[in-house]
C-alpha positions as CSV (number, residue, x, y, z in Angstrom):
1,M,3.6,1.6,18.3
2,Y,0.6,3.6,17.2
3,K,-2.7,3.7,19.1
4,L,-5.7,2.9,16.9
5,K,-8.8,5.0,17.1
6,I,-11.7,3.4,15.3
7,T,-14.7,5.7,14.6
8,E,-18.2,4.6,15.1
9,A,-18.8,4.9,11.4
10,A,-15.9,2.5,10.7
11,Q,-17.2,0.0,13.3
12,N,-20.6,0.1,11.8
13,D,-19.2,-0.5,8.3
14,I,-17.3,-3.6,9.6
15,E,-20.4,-4.9,11.3
16,S,-22.5,-4.4,8.1
17,I,-19.9,-6.1,6.0
18,V,-19.7,-9.1,8.3
19,D,-23.5,-9.3,8.5
20,Y,-23.7,-9.2,4.7
21,I,-21.1,-11.9,4.2
22,A,-22.4,-14.2,7.0
23,V,-26.2,-13.7,6.5
24,Q,-26.9,-12.5,3.0
25,L,-24.2,-14.6,1.4
26,D,-24.6,-17.4,4.0
27,N,-20.9,-17.7,4.4
28,R,-19.9,-17.6,8.0
29,I,-16.4,-18.9,7.2
30,A,-15.7,-16.0,4.9
31,A,-17.1,-13.6,7.5
32,I,-14.7,-14.9,10.1
33,D,-11.9,-14.7,7.5
34,F,-12.7,-11.1,6.9
35,L,-12.6,-10.3,10.7
36,N,-9.2,-12.1,10.9
37,A,-8.0,-10.0,8.0
38,I,-9.2,-6.8,9.8
39,E,-7.3,-7.8,13.0
40,K,-4.1,-8.5,10.9
41,C,-4.5,-5.0,9.3
42,Y,-4.9,-3.4,12.7
43,S,-1.7,-5.1,13.8
44,H,0.2,-3.7,10.8
45,L,-1.3,-0.2,11.3
46,S,-0.2,-0.3,15.0
47,D,3.3,-1.3,14.0
48,N,3.8,1.0,11.0
49,P,0.9,2.8,9.3
50,Y,3.2,4.2,6.6
51,I,3.4,0.8,4.8
52,F,0.0,1.6,3.4
53,A,-0.5,3.8,0.3
54,K,-1.8,7.3,0.3
55,S,-5.3,7.7,-1.2
56,S,-5.3,7.7,-5.0
57,D,-8.0,10.5,-4.9
58,A,-6.2,13.8,-5.0
59,R,-8.6,15.5,-2.5
60,L,-8.4,12.7,0.0
61,E,-4.6,12.5,-0.4
62,Q,-4.5,16.2,0.3
63,E,-6.5,15.7,3.4
64,G,-4.0,13.1,4.6
65,Y,-6.1,9.9,4.0
66,R,-4.3,6.6,3.4
67,K,-5.9,3.2,2.5
68,A,-5.4,-0.4,3.4
69,R,-6.8,-3.1,1.1
70,I,-8.6,-5.9,3.0
71,K,-9.9,-8.5,0.6
72,N,-12.4,-6.6,-1.6
73,Y,-12.6,-3.6,0.9
74,L,-10.6,-0.4,1.6
75,L,-10.0,0.8,5.1
76,M,-9.5,4.5,5.1
77,F,-7.4,6.1,7.8
78,K,-5.3,9.1,8.7
79,I,-2.1,9.2,10.8
80,R,-1.6,11.7,13.6
81,E,2.1,11.4,14.0
82,D,2.4,14.0,16.8
83,R,0.3,11.7,19.0
84,K,1.3,8.4,17.5
85,E,-2.3,7.7,16.7
86,V,-4.1,6.2,13.6
87,F,-7.7,7.2,13.1
88,I,-9.7,4.6,11.1
89,Y,-12.6,6.5,9.5
90,R,-14.4,4.1,7.2
91,V,-14.3,0.7,5.5
92,F,-15.8,0.6,2.0
93,Y,-16.3,-1.9,-0.8
94,S,-13.4,-1.2,-3.1
95,A,-15.5,-0.7,-6.2
96,S,-17.7,1.9,-4.5
97,N,-17.3,5.7,-4.9
98,Y,-15.8,5.9,-1.4
99,F,-14.1,9.3,-2.2
100,E,-17.6,10.8,-2.3
101,L,-18.5,9.4,1.1
102,L,-15.6,10.9,3.1
């Protein structure tokens, strides 16, 4: 089992996404569904983070970033194998230029 470390930036991203879905799109059910998908992803990350792909961006892959797709979003993380930890850095809309923001 890996311990998850969620950065403040990632937590803020998730809160912003949920707020956007629930308030701006007026779809609370979809917001809850997104949060459930996040929790499911966390469970998979804790069990085996290596099931997720390395970043497709060469620089981010070189820096050790991996990505998990959650609905229309990408959760960006790194694995610290020596400490059995997964650091979750950001959550981005998949069509954004996320590689410029990390």
